C-alpha angles and dihedrals in degrees: 000000000000121000114186106208125195109237093221114094090353113170123231128291095260091058092046089050091052089050090056090049091047093050091049091051093048093049094046091051087055093047094247124141104240091205090074100043129094126188127184118219124190126183114210142176126257091259093051095049091046089056092048092047090051093046099046103026103024089236110129099205142087117273132182102234140003126200126205108189119200090212127049092207129029089230087068093062106109116247093221139032131030117324128202098205096190146268132300122199116193125189103219093193092053092045091054091049091050092048088055092045092049094042098237137111125286087236091059093048096048093046092045091053089050092050090048090052093045088057090052088052087052092053103265120139137178103210095111126050095245092045090051091049092050092047094048091049091051091048094050093047090055093045091051090051088052091049089241099113122145114278113243111244113218 
């Protein structure tokens, strides 16, 4: 597994390590050999992600993460050779705000956003109720395996 990280606004080594683990878990669950997959990850400011969201989704507001899959359908992912799965763009500022709002660590939020985006790169969506349920279940399974599950609020 190769993850090409932008050097700008890059989080610490422990978060990057968890992202590698998360990517490997996502790919294995999908039956893909992680040794042949590359993903690009860029960390941007609120202003930058707002511009990208407006440009690519016609939504003129800040978002937390954007996914740019190389393949429209997971069946299009080649069975052999190196595969550039796509690009992930994470707004670090928004992730930190959300971590605070949700009451969990910045590490959990950043890794969760990466997992969410990885699933989009693998063809998952959350437009329909069942799709959303399946995607959320996959995300939580990966987060539990990373020991970054949601904390139960009493």
